MARRO-8753 format. One record per residue (C-alpha): x, y, z; residue number from 1. Coordinates in nm, 3 decimals, decimal comma. Layout:
xx|yy|zz|num
X|Y|Z|NUM
...
This chain:
xx|yy|zz|num
1,477|-1,151|0,254|1
1,754|-1,272|0,376|2
1,945|-1,362|0,010|3
2,306|-1,378|0,018|4
2,386|-1,125|-0,301|5
2,225|-1,045|-0,595|6
2,353|-1,224|-0,920|7
2,355|-1,075|-1,234|8
2,521|-1,341|-1,601|9
2,845|-1,378|-1,680|10
2,961|-1,718|-1,592|11
3,059|-1,977|-1,853|12
2,802|-2,236|-1,985|13
2,933|-2,595|-1,863|14
3,091|-2,723|-2,168|15
2,971|-2,531|-2,399|16
3,048|-2,139|-2,541|17
2,782|-1,887|-2,407|18
2,888|-1,683|-2,678|19
2,860|-1,962|-2,952|20
2,443|-2,008|-2,758|21
2,389|-1,618|-2,748|22
2,437|-1,572|-3,096|23
2,293|-1,910|-3,221|24
1,940|-1,717|-2,980|25
1,989|-1,390|-3,123|26
2,009|-1,531|-3,443|27
1,677|-1,767|-3,362|28
1,516|-1,391|-3,209|29
1,609|-1,208|-3,517|30
1,452|-1,307|-3,743|31
1,152|-1,145|-3,872|32
0,880|-1,271|-3,913|33
0,964|-1,547|-3,681|34
0,985|-1,872|-3,853|35
0,810|-2,213|-3,775|36
0,922|-2,389|-3,529|37
0,989|-2,754|-3,459|38
0,880|-2,948|-3,143|39
1,047|-3,257|-3,015|40
0,805|-3,501|-2,906|41
0,903|-3,690|-2,559|42
0,909|-3,972|-2,751|43
1,226|-3,929|-2,944|44
1,393|-3,794|-2,664|45
1,670|-3,984|-2,520|46
1,930|-3,955|-2,151|47
2,260|-3,746|-2,268|48
2,105|-3,522|-2,555|49
2,213|-3,202|-2,496|50
2,060|-2,854|-2,568|51
2,011|-2,507|-2,480|52
1,749|-2,323|-2,312|53
1,630|-1,925|-2,299|54
1,548|-1,748|-1,990|55
1,599|-1,359|-1,892|56
1,827|-1,291|-1,587|57
1,943|-0,879|-1,626|58
1,723|-0,608|-1,803|59
1,505|-0,748|-2,110|60
1,840|-0,968|-2,299|61
1,742|-1,304|-2,337|62
2,034|-1,515|-2,274|63
2,104|-1,897|-2,268|64
2,154|-2,153|-2,043|65
2,274|-2,517|-2,101|66
2,050|-2,817|-2,073|67
2,118|-3,199|-2,085|68
1,869|-3,461|-2,095|69
1,833|-3,685|-1,788|70
1,521|-3,895|-1,898|71
1,133|-3,906|-1,913|72
0,947|-3,992|-1,643|73
0,629|-4,113|-1,721|74
0,331|-3,973|-1,546|75
0,486|-3,838|-1,322|76
0,258|-3,556|-1,185|77
-0,054|-3,702|-1,295|78
-0,249|-3,987|-1,495|79
-0,100|-3,889|-1,808|80
0,112|-3,618|-1,753|81
0,547|-3,677|-1,842|82
0,779|-3,454|-1,772|83
1,125|-3,447|-1,872|84
1,410|-3,493|-1,629|85
1,722|-3,236|-1,699|86
2,029|-3,000|-1,518|87
2,097|-2,728|-1,640|88
2,424|-2,548|-1,632|89
2,595|-2,185|-1,707|90
2,403|-1,857|-1,600|91
2,578|-1,901|-1,202|92
2,280|-2,163|-1,230|93
2,537|-2,431|-1,009|94
2,547|-2,160|-0,726|95
2,205|-2,054|-0,744|96
2,035|-2,344|-0,854|97
1,727|-2,365|-1,056|98
1,582|-2,010|-1,018|99
1,170|-1,902|-0,981|100
1,076|-1,661|-1,224|101
1,245|-1,934|-1,474|102
0,881|-2,058|-1,451|103
0,878|-2,123|-1,910|104
1,209|-2,076|-1,978|105
1,164|-2,270|-2,346|106
1,455|-2,555|-2,418|107
1,618|-2,605|-2,719|108
1,766|-2,990|-2,857|109
1,868|-3,081|-3,184|110
1,715|-2,681|-3,227|111
1,365|-2,842|-3,204|112
1,123|-2,675|-2,901|113
1,134|-2,935|-2,663|114
0,954|-2,792|-2,362|115
1,008|-2,515|-2,059|116
1,159|-2,482|-1,760|117
0,867|-2,576|-1,495|118
0,954|-2,800|-1,174|119
1,261|-2,875|-0,968|120
1,313|-2,995|-0,563|121
1,334|-2,753|-0,281|122
1,711|-2,611|-0,154|123
1,863|-2,899|-0,392|124
2,205|-2,892|-0,456|125
2,249|-2,914|-0,776|126
2,037|-2,723|-1,127|127
1,808|-2,999|-1,170|128
1,483|-3,000|-1,245|129
1,201|-3,105|-1,446|130
1,091|-2,983|-1,772|131
0,656|-2,973|-1,913|132
0,661|-3,141|-2,284|133
0,525|-2,842|-2,469|134
0,239|-2,996|-2,639|135
0,111|-2,982|-2,311|136
0,130|-2,657|-2,311|137
0,018|-2,562|-2,687|138
-0,278|-2,745|-2,549|139
-0,362|-2,448|-2,348|140
-0,253|-2,196|-2,611|141
-0,537|-2,375|-2,844|142
-0,861|-2,327|-2,617|143
-0,981|-2,039|-2,624|144
-0,858|-1,713|-2,547|145
-1,088|-1,417|-2,705|146
-1,371|-1,471|-2,459|147
-1,307|-1,241|-2,066|148
-1,395|-1,483|-1,809|149
-1,687|-1,369|-1,580|150
-1,566|-1,571|-1,339|151
-1,325|-1,863|-1,249|152
-1,251|-2,143|-0,967|153
-0,920|-2,107|-0,846|154
-0,708|-2,388|-0,606|155
-0,445|-2,424|-0,431|156
-0,114|-2,587|-0,629|157
-0,111|-2,899|-0,553|158
0,136|-3,050|-0,306|159
0,482|-3,236|-0,451|160
0,614|-3,498|-0,274|161
1,023|-3,522|-0,197|162
1,025|-3,143|-0,186|163
0,923|-3,118|-0,540|164
0,758|-2,779|-0,610|165
0,690|-2,521|-0,900|166
0,890|-2,329|-1,014|167
0,698|-2,045|-0,867|168
0,615|-1,712|-1,067|169
0,756|-1,463|-0,817|170
0,452|-1,268|-0,689|171
0,693|-0,920|-0,628|172
0,502|-0,672|-0,421|173
0,583|-0,324|-0,406|174
0,382|0,052|-0,234|175
0,426|-0,154|0,108|176
0,549|-0,247|0,425|177
0,617|-0,602|0,630|178
0,333|-0,581|0,809|179
0,110|-0,586|0,468|180
0,367|-0,835|0,345|181
0,250|-1,048|0,642|182
-0,117|-1,003|0,604|183
-0,028|-1,055|0,177|184
0,087|-1,342|0,278|185
-0,228|-1,485|0,516|186
-0,449|-1,409|0,252|187
-0,333|-1,519|-0,034|188
-0,100|-1,829|0,048|189
-0,444|-2,042|-0,015|190
-0,398|-1,965|-0,320|191
-0,027|-2,113|-0,411|192
0,111|-1,740|-0,412|193
0,365|-1,626|-0,235|194
0,408|-1,273|-0,220|195
0,770|-1,121|-0,222|196
0,875|-0,718|-0,100|197
1,062|-0,533|-0,369|198
1,146|-0,176|-0,415|199
1,137|-0,216|-0,801|200
0,751|-0,128|-0,798|201
0,588|-0,066|-1,144|202
0,769|0,123|-1,399|203
0,549|0,123|-1,770|204
0,845|0,340|-1,833|205
1,102|0,072|-1,908|206
1,141|-0,056|-2,219|207
0,847|-0,280|-2,328|208
1,051|-0,521|-2,642|209
0,790|-0,692|-2,821|210
0,786|-1,095|-2,635|211
0,984|-1,317|-2,780|212
1,044|-1,683|-2,655|213
1,238|-1,620|-2,357|214
1,116|-1,335|-2,260|215
1,050|-1,233|-1,934|216
0,634|-1,191|-1,875|217
0,377|-1,095|-1,574|218
0,084|-1,100|-1,517|219
-0,029|-0,830|-1,257|220
-0,237|-0,867|-0,957|221
-0,234|-0,518|-0,886|222
-0,153|-0,200|-1,012|223
-0,175|0,148|-0,889|224
-0,027|0,280|-0,628|225
0,066|-0,091|-0,521|226
0,214|-0,320|-0,728|227
0,160|-0,745|-0,708|228
0,274|-0,888|-0,993|229
0,355|-1,274|-1,085|230
0,685|-1,254|-1,300|231
0,789|-1,604|-1,541|232
0,890|-1,644|-1,905|233
0,750|-1,637|-2,236|234
0,792|-2,037|-2,383|235
0,646|-1,995|-2,716|236
0,424|-1,712|-2,973|237
0,233|-1,764|-3,201|238
0,145|-1,444|-3,376|239
-0,082|-1,274|-3,074|240
-0,117|-1,598|-2,866|241
0,190|-1,720|-2,663|242
0,205|-1,968|-2,370|243
0,441|-1,906|-2,080|244
0,503|-2,020|-1,720|245
0,516|-2,404|-1,808|246
0,285|-2,495|-1,517|247
-0,023|-2,288|-1,346|248
-0,056|-1,985|-1,192|249
-0,337|-2,026|-0,955|250
-0,488|-2,313|-1,179|251
-0,827|-2,101|-1,214|252
-0,900|-2,239|-1,569|253
-1,028|-1,944|-1,796|254
-0,932|-1,623|-1,649|255
-0,829|-1,212|-1,731|256
-0,562|-1,114|-1,602|257
-0,362|-0,777|-1,742|258
-0,072|-0,967|-1,898|259
0,242|-0,756|-1,871|260
0,613|-0,696|-2,018|261
0,888|-0,682|-1,715|262
1,228|-0,597|-1,598|263
1,451|-0,828|-1,434|264
1,701|-0,652|-1,195|265
1,925|-0,950|-1,111|266
1,905|-1,333|-0,916|267
1,844|-1,278|-0,495|268
2,091|-1,572|-0,460|269
1,914|-1,727|-0,141|270
2,039|-2,043|0,036|271
1,654|-2,185|0,005|272
1,559|-2,101|-0,328|273
1,665|-1,898|-0,570|274
1,474|-1,563|-0,740|275
1,465|-1,325|-1,008|276
1,420|-1,000|-0,956|277
1,219|-0,777|-1,103|278
0,931|-0,528|-1,185|279
0,622|-0,495|-1,414|280
0,648|-0,275|-1,733|281
0,360|-0,181|-1,986|282
0,056|-0,396|-1,947|283
0,078|-0,579|-2,339|284
-0,214|-0,828|-2,337|285
-0,423|-1,036|-2,142|286
-0,408|-1,430|-1,953|287
-0,641|-1,574|-2,043|288
-0,601|-1,911|-1,983|289
-0,465|-2,090|-1,640|290
-0,401|-2,470|-1,668|291
-0,190|-2,728|-1,511|292
0,015|-2,699|-1,841|293
0,062|-2,327|-1,865|294
-0,081|-1,974|-1,899|295
-0,193|-1,845|-2,219|296
-0,245|-1,540|-2,358|297
-0,346|-1,267|-2,637|298
-0,060|-0,956|-2,686|299
-0,262|-0,666|-2,745|300
-0,589|-0,755|-2,582|301
-0,764|-0,587|-2,263|302
-0,786|-0,685|-1,920|303
-1,109|-0,590|-1,749|304
-0,957|-0,474|-1,368|305
-1,127|-0,330|-1,127|306
-1,078|0,079|-1,007|307
-1,074|0,085|-0,642|308
-0,990|0,390|-0,495|309
-0,883|0,481|-0,115|310
-0,872|0,784|0,135|311
-0,702|0,739|0,424|312
-0,724|1,062|0,671|313
-0,531|1,030|0,988|314
-0,621|1,242|1,236|315
-0,737|1,434|0,969|316
-0,516|1,470|0,684|317
-0,637|1,312|0,350|318
-0,474|1,065|0,165|319
-0,561|0,945|-0,169|320
-0,456|0,594|-0,330|321
-0,595|0,459|-0,620|322
-0,585|0,116|-0,726|323
-0,620|-0,172|-1,049|324
-0,711|-0,499|-0,886|325
-0,729|-0,800|-1,119|326
-1,096|-0,961|-1,122|327
-1,127|-1,307|-0,956|328
-1,384|-1,526|-0,860|329
-1,190|-1,628|-0,524|330
-0,849|-1,377|-0,490|331
-1,013|-1,015|-0,589|332
-1,134|-0,944|-0,194|333
-0,800|-1,045|-0,083|334
-0,651|-0,880|-0,336|335
-0,843|-0,551|-0,161|336
-0,771|-0,630|0,170|337
-0,386|-0,626|0,105|338
-0,462|-0,312|-0,080|339
-0,668|-0,162|0,214|340
-0,377|-0,237|0,490|341
-0,128|-0,082|0,215|342
-0,329|0,217|0,241|343
-0,367|0,229|0,620|344
0,041|0,131|0,703|345
0,151|0,415|0,465|346
-0,033|0,705|0,593|347
0,031|0,558|0,979|348
0,051|0,248|1,153|349
-0,083|-0,112|1,112|350
0,027|-0,211|1,488|351
-0,049|-0,016|1,788|352
-0,377|0,170|1,944|353
-0,562|0,299|1,710|354
-0,942|0,336|1,605|355
-1,036|0,363|1,225|356
-1,378|0,434|1,099|357
-1,434|0,282|0,746|358
-1,642|0,366|0,507|359
-1,680|0,151|0,190|360
-1,910|0,213|-0,131|361
-1,972|-0,023|-0,414|362
-2,125|0,000|-0,719|363
-2,292|-0,289|-0,952|364
-2,236|-0,259|-1,259|365
-2,650|-0,229|-1,264|366
-2,613|0,121|-1,088|367
-2,705|-0,088|-0,754|368
-2,444|-0,040|-0,464|369
-2,333|-0,184|-0,135|370
-2,268|0,064|0,133|371
-2,056|-0,077|0,492|372
-1,985|0,173|0,740|373
-1,845|0,038|1,081|374
-1,533|0,136|1,299|375
-1,276|-0,070|1,489|376
-1,057|-0,025|1,778|377
-0,805|-0,165|1,951|378
-0,413|-0,239|1,896|379
-0,499|-0,495|1,573|380
-0,797|-0,237|1,466|381
-0,596|-0,216|1,106|382
-0,619|-0,574|1,026|383
-0,965|-0,592|1,207|384
-1,058|-0,321|0,951|385
-0,883|-0,490|0,649|386
-1,031|-0,867|0,738|387
-1,445|-0,736|0,786|388
-1,375|-0,556|0,467|389
-1,367|-0,862|0,306|390
-1,700|-0,922|0,403|391
-1,941|-0,721|0,180|392
-1,642|-0,817|-0,100|393
-1,635|-1,157|-0,111|394
-2,045|-1,228|-0,101|395
-2,037|-1,003|-0,418|396
-1,752|-1,127|-0,596|397
-1,846|-1,514|-0,523|398
-2,222|-1,463|-0,592|399
-2,398|-1,639|-0,904|400
-2,678|-1,455|-0,924|401
-2,755|-1,276|-1,244|402
-2,603|-0,875|-1,273|403
-2,424|-0,869|-0,945|404
-2,105|-0,762|-1,081|405
-1,861|-0,510|-0,953|406
-1,808|-0,191|-1,109|407
-1,619|-0,006|-0,858|408
-1,506|0,044|-0,504|409
-1,482|0,331|-0,279|410
-1,315|0,324|0,065|411
-1,245|0,599|0,331|412
-1,079|0,574|0,654|413
-1,070|0,799|0,911|414
-0,836|0,693|1,146|415
-0,702|0,784|1,557|416
-0,436|0,725|1,697|417
-0,643|0,648|2,068|418
-0,836|0,313|2,191|419
-1,218|0,393|2,201|420
-1,315|0,062|2,341|421
-1,591|0,028|2,607|422
-1,712|-0,260|2,819|423
-2,112|-0,355|2,894|424
-2,057|-0,432|3,224|425
-2,388|-0,435|3,336|426
-2,787|-0,314|3,253|427
-3,095|-0,199|3,443|428
-3,476|-0,166|3,432|429
-3,608|0,181|3,609|430
-3,904|-0,058|3,701|431
-3,961|-0,412|3,632|432
-4,310|-0,366|3,472|433
-4,527|-0,073|3,354|434
-4,818|-0,078|3,143|435
-4,895|-0,103|2,779|436
-4,786|0,172|2,593|437
-4,550|0,373|2,859|438
-4,232|0,471|2,895|439
-3,941|0,243|3,081|440
-3,561|0,365|3,119|441
-3,330|0,146|3,046|442
-2,980|0,201|3,250|443
-2,674|0,064|3,046|444
-2,309|0,071|3,214|445
-1,982|0,087|3,005|446
-1,664|0,064|3,153|447
-1,416|0,252|2,938|448
-1,072|0,134|2,835|449
-0,839|0,353|3,058|450
-1,160|0,576|3,172|451
-1,418|0,576|3,451|452
-1,752|0,452|3,403|453
-2,069|0,594|3,220|454
-2,408|0,502|3,263|455
-2,628|0,534|2,915|456
-2,993|0,581|3,011|457
-3,209|0,514|2,705|458
-3,562|0,547|2,678|459
-3,794|0,292|2,561|460
-4,150|0,282|2,446|461
-4,352|-0,016|2,501|462
-4,602|-0,018|2,211|463
-4,956|-0,032|2,285|464
-5,066|-0,341|2,200|465
-4,786|-0,560|2,382|466
-4,881|-0,800|2,654|467
-4,667|-1,057|2,948|468
-4,311|-1,068|2,974|469
-4,088|-0,886|2,696|470
-3,701|-0,924|2,650|471
-3,485|-0,657|2,674|472
-3,156|-0,708|2,425|473
-2,873|-0,467|2,478|474
-2,550|-0,489|2,334|475
-2,339|-0,312|2,018|476
-2,453|-0,303|1,686|477
-2,260|-0,598|1,614|478
-2,454|-0,779|1,887|479
-2,771|-0,708|1,713|480
-2,629|-0,783|1,311|481
-2,596|-1,141|1,535|482
-2,934|-1,148|1,725|483
-3,119|-1,113|1,403|484
-2,882|-1,340|1,170|485
-2,969|-1,594|1,485|486
-3,359|-1,515|1,425|487
-3,377|-1,558|1,025|488
-3,147|-1,761|0,974|489
-2,824|-1,735|0,823|490
-2,917|-1,949|0,501|491
-2,822|-1,835|0,142|492
-2,986|-1,517|0,048|493
-3,276|-1,651|-0,235|494
-3,207|-1,333|-0,491|495
-2,937|-1,018|-0,559|496
-3,216|-0,851|-0,338|497
-3,218|-1,011|-0,092|498
-2,806|-1,052|-0,068|499
-2,794|-0,659|-0,083|500
-3,028|-0,567|0,143|501
-2,828|-0,791|0,384|502
-2,540|-0,683|0,362|503
-2,680|-0,311|0,387|504
-2,806|-0,378|0,715|505
-2,534|-0,428|0,921|506
-2,518|-0,146|1,208|507
-2,189|0,009|1,358|508
-1,990|-0,109|1,684|509
-2,043|0,198|1,873|510
-2,368|0,190|1,805|511
-2,570|0,098|2,179|512
-2,901|-0,157|2,063|513
-3,224|-0,194|2,297|514
-3,482|-0,467|2,154|515
-3,782|-0,509|2,316|516
-3,869|-0,858|2,227|517
-4,134|-1,175|2,232|518
-4,139|-1,494|2,213|519
-4,395|-1,535|1,924|520
-4,425|-1,758|1,661|521
-4,348|-1,698|1,291|522
-4,201|-1,756|0,933|523
-3,931|-1,614|0,707|524
-3,959|-1,687|0,355|525
-3,620|-1,623|0,143|526
-3,508|-1,425|0,468|527
-3,818|-1,214|0,483|528
-4,057|-1,225|0,770|529
-4,347|-1,316|0,823|530
-4,447|-1,222|1,191|531
-4,753|-1,341|1,326|532
-4,917|-1,549|1,037|533
-5,325|-1,685|1,044|534
-5,250|-2,057|1,089|535
-5,376|-2,169|0,774|536
-5,090|-1,942|0,600|537
-4,786|-2,069|0,835|538
-4,929|-2,462|0,767|539
-4,921|-2,424|0,347|540
-4,566|-2,224|0,351|541
-4,392|-2,412|0,601|542
-4,531|-2,744|0,461|543
-4,540|-2,637|0,076|544
-4,219|-2,754|-0,164|545
-4,247|-2,493|-0,344|546
-4,241|-2,170|-0,120|547
-3,901|-2,090|-0,124|548
-3,664|-2,173|0,149|549
-3,869|-2,137|0,510|550
-3,796|-2,112|0,825|551
-3,995|-2,139|1,168|552
-3,920|-1,779|1,376|553
-3,891|-1,767|1,761|554
-3,965|-1,470|1,865|555
-3,954|-1,112|1,670|556
-3,915|-0,799|1,785|557
-4,166|-0,524|1,896|558
-3,931|-0,213|1,909|559
-3,570|-0,063|1,853|560
-3,327|0,180|1,958|561
-3,047|0,297|1,861|562
-2,779|0,576|2,011|563
-2,443|0,618|1,904|564
-2,274|0,499|2,294|565
-1,866|0,723|2,137|566
-1,685|0,377|2,207|567
-1,662|0,003|2,066|568
-1,852|-0,172|2,316|569
-1,802|-0,540|2,401|570
-2,003|-0,805|2,594|571
-2,434|-0,756|2,570|572
-2,679|-0,797|2,843|573
-3,060|-0,922|2,882|574
-3,353|-0,828|3,058|575
-3,687|-0,874|3,144|576
-3,967|-0,671|3,147|577
-4,394|-0,759|3,247|578
-4,643|-0,497|3,079|579
-4,943|-0,520|3,255|580
-5,250|-0,521|2,931|581
-5,424|-0,293|3,104|582
-5,275|-0,016|2,995|583
-5,494|-0,062|2,698|584
-5,821|-0,005|2,803|585
């Protein structure tokens, strides 16, 4: 991490008795039921006004810090979005600066709730920051929190000038190594999330008192054998509703993510940006809104999570992992990819020679299934497997078709610490021409990694109705998938059946595929091939505006042979075969 020390509270507040402020906060927090909170509009704030804020810097105890109002900045963030400029003091903030994880810490002036700590300047020398006005946050809480979102669109956090940044909720990650964390950063940074390694993990056995203003709160992205939780602060509680953070998490609008309590172990005093070090405790509700002014959710509600099971078998010894992954249109796939890297790193390694057989079974709510079976080999096989695993997952979670909702994901990865890669160094036919209906042998030379050259011979029978010049294409299963996509087109699928058919179709990279092809025009309609249609049908479909998505096809496949090669194949070859039509007589 590069932090200099772990800081816990103990320093007096500048100009204000820390003991008195803590006593005041305890009086506020101990009353049950909680009294109605009076709000202070931005128009009534003036420079020099003083107050206090609430946050947790150790355990679950809510502490106080001093606040001085420096002014109000009009239309600072976006049109119509005002912010309150403040200087904080106490709790060691003079040394740490503003701390990530304080996002949402409520600020009170003259006993009235003003807003929440939300923004600061990168690497600033003093704890000066910005508050989000409370009325903007309450507007988020007043939105519909009862209905879980079925899908949402995320956007990265907006950039701000002069080093101004959100006091981002630190996304603490445990159960992974450095290699996994690096890949997580690449996958999640476009969404404005910054994963940070933590040994704390997830511990539901830790004390989880009821959430109050100033309590630490977590938004959980992954639970189970890997923990990934963003930690911030509760600003205001109204019955079973609450609002927190003072800014968006990922800017998704309507969402459905697990909300947890959080235990804070201390503050990491970092020379660039200090963080609260914490862990998720028990699940206490669901976050249902994620907008510019903050996040809002319901205590006692339950978020819908995606169960993911993984079995990793290095050299035959199987280990089982289970995860609960947040459902989100734009980052569920990345979270599962991160979990896969973590499981592989935990059982074997992330860098170095390896071959990985990966099988993914994805079940949808309506009972339909997608199976993805592939092999990866090389010094970066782990990352290659994780990146490729995102292909079916991302296609399904981002699908707009009705009925395409994931019910569960199961993965199995068999790992061998060896490289099984071979280059297709050449191909030849046993003779240049044959008669229709006869058999031709295709010889393929393979140059394996650090091994002697091998030759595979594949017999291919020419169809009885073939004639003229045929193409012979030789390559791996992945190459053949590419040829098919090139031939049939890579346009969007017409319906969910077409989507599932495409995802279930991929061949493996260790399969040697030989295609006999003929240059013959055809059509595809909504991804389905119509080879050699009659001229009248061809004209009708290609010209009709209601015929669906129609695409011209320049060649078609006569036969396909697939044989296991024993190696992940690289490269491809093309040959020409002459067919004498006399063989049909």
